[in-house]
N, C-alpha and C positions, 0 to 999 in steps of 0.2 A: 519275194528273193528268191532266187537257187541253190539249191547248196549242192554239192559235186564234192563229188569222193575219188580216192583212190584205190585199189585195193592190188596187193602185192603178195603175189604165190608164188611154194618153194616150189621145188622139183625135188622132191623125196630121194637125200640121200647123195643130192648132185653137186649141191653149194652154188646150185641156178637161181633168178629171180626169176618174172616176172609183173607187169605193173599195166593194171587197164585204167583207164582214166572212165570217169561215168561221164564223161564232155567229151570224150571220142565212143560212143560205143559201138563196137565191136573190134575194137582196133583191141593188140594183146602188144608192147613192149621190152625189149630186151629179148634174148632171157642177161644177162647181167653177176658176176661175181655180187657177192655179197658188199663192199665196198663201192662199185661204180654202180651198185641198185641206192647206197646211198646216196650216192653223189648225185643223180639223177635223178634221186625223191623231191634233191632239197634246189636244185631247177628246175626241175616243172611241174613239181605242184607248188610250191614255194612254202616246203616242209622248214622246221627252226630244225638243225639237224640231232637235236635228241627224238623229236617227234619221226622223223626217217630214223634215225636207229632204232628206237623201241617197236612203231610196224615193222621194219623188216624182221627184226628178232620175233619179235609177233608171229611173223608168216614161219618163221625158220620151227616155231614149237609146236604151234599146229599146223602148219600146210598153210594157209591165208587166212590175212588181215585189213580189216577195212579202218581208213579212214575219214573225213574230209580234209579238204583240199584249203589250202590257203590263197 
């Protein structure tokens, strides 16, 4: 079984986020604002609302965050 991940990167001080999916190497999606990033993660990565929100919040605090996709 292959585990796929999504990584969210925060643009410092800009309130914008991008996403990279391990299943699509070399492609970056976004930039989006926080609410749109959460919505996109719910659709594209099949994350639950809280998982998507927590991933974006973690990226906002640390610069980037990764989780497995649904």
